[in-house]
N, C-alpha and C positions, 0 to 999 in steps of 0.2 A: 434499506434505503439505497437507491442506485446513485452512483457518483462517477463523474468523469475524472480520471486520474492521468495527468500528464507527468510522466516520470522525469524527475530532475536528477535523482541520485538513488542508489540502492546499495545495500551491503548486508551480509549475514548478521543475524542477531548474535551477540557474543554468547558463546557456549552452546550454540545451536547449529545443526547441520541442515535443518529443513524449514527454518523460519527466516524471512528477510524483512528488513526495515526499508521501506520505500518512502522517499520524500517527493512531494509534488512540486510543481512550479510556483506554488504559493507558500512553500516552505512548511506545509502541513505533513505530519508524520502518519504513516500507515504501517501496520504490521500484518503480515500474512504469509501463506505458504510460498515456498520457492516457486518461481515461474521465470521462464526465459523472457526478459523484457529488454527493450532498447531505450536508452536515455533519449528523451525528446519525443518519444511516441506517446500516443494517447490510448488509454484503455478504459473500458467500462467495467466497473466493479460493483459488487453488492457489499455494502459495509454496515457494520453495527453503529448505533448511535455513540457519540463520544460520551463516555461516562464522566460524571462529576469528579474532578480531581485528576483526570488523565489528560495527557497531551497528544493522544493518538486515536486513530480509528482502527478497528479490526476488520480485515478483509475477509468476508464470508465466502465469496465466490468471484471468479473472473468471468466477465462476459465481453470477450474481445470485440472491438469495433471492426 
């Protein structure tokens, strides 16, 4: 599923060197591979469906705007 992600905040996932936690401007959480992003910028991403019982979406791939 394609999604427009406007970065509000991001940081490394605890205990990981290559996974970031990204929060969008709607305070929704996304988890994905490390990418150089800029807070306030908008990016197109391919995400998986939010699984029952989870509060985040997995970023499958980046499709920069």
